[in-house]
C-alpha positions, -999 to +999 in steps of 0.1 A: +000+000+000+015+034-009+019+060+018+021+098+017+049+109+040+066+084+063+057+048+064+042+037+097+066+019+121+066-019+119+074-021+156+058-003+186+071+032+193+089+036+226+098+066+246+134+064+233+120+069+197+104+103+206+127+133+206+128+155+237+102+183+237+084+170+206+051+163+225+035+195+238+003+201+257-013+214+225-008+179+210-026+160+238-064+158+235-086+167+264-095+138+286-068+115+273-047+116+305-065+106+337-054+106+373-047+068+369-020+077+343-001+099+367+024+083+391+022+088+428+040+120+439+047+129+402+032+163+406+046+186+433+041+222+443+067+233+418+045+220+389+013+238+400+008+273+388-001+299+415-039+303+417-046+270+399-061+253+429-091+271+444-115+261+472-141+254+445-118+227+430-112+209+463-136+180+472-164+192+495-153+166+521-121+185+527-124+212+554-100+240+546-087+252+580-118+240+597-153+255+599-155+293+604-177+323+603-173+359+590-150+376+565-116+360+564-128+333+587-125+356+617-143+332+640-133+295+641-160+271+651-162+235+663-190+211+671-203+209+707-206+171+707-180+145+699-196+115+682-165+095+673-136+079+691-106+102+691-071+097+703-047+126+709-012+111+706+015+119+730+033+140+704+002+163+698-017+191+714-055+196+709-078+225+715-115+229+715-139+257+724-163+245+750-186+233+764-179+199+748-200+168+753-188+133+745-217+112+731-226+079+747-204+050+737-176+072+724-142+080+740-115+106+738-081+092+748-056+119+757-020+108+756-008+143+747-026+175+757-062+187+752-073+222+762-109+231+763-113+269+765 
């Protein structure tokens, strides 16, 4: 079969066959690279452009600095009831604004320090 241009390779192309800097972002289609394609710890803070990660892009299950009220989060808040088992390790300090109630069947184990103010 005749070809226009270069004949396709008869063997698979490897990374060694691709010249440095020949593949740019403009040549990669949207949605082709997924999170599963990126190795663990492959992207660090030096690869992320300032302002690229915003609160709107972070999963809603992640609390940014804890719950708060007011402009610039001037008042930090916490729940009044603990409904889970919590352990404060000997290498940590904890602080809560009280009063705090520990719900039935749950415990707080304090090996470090916990201050309720």
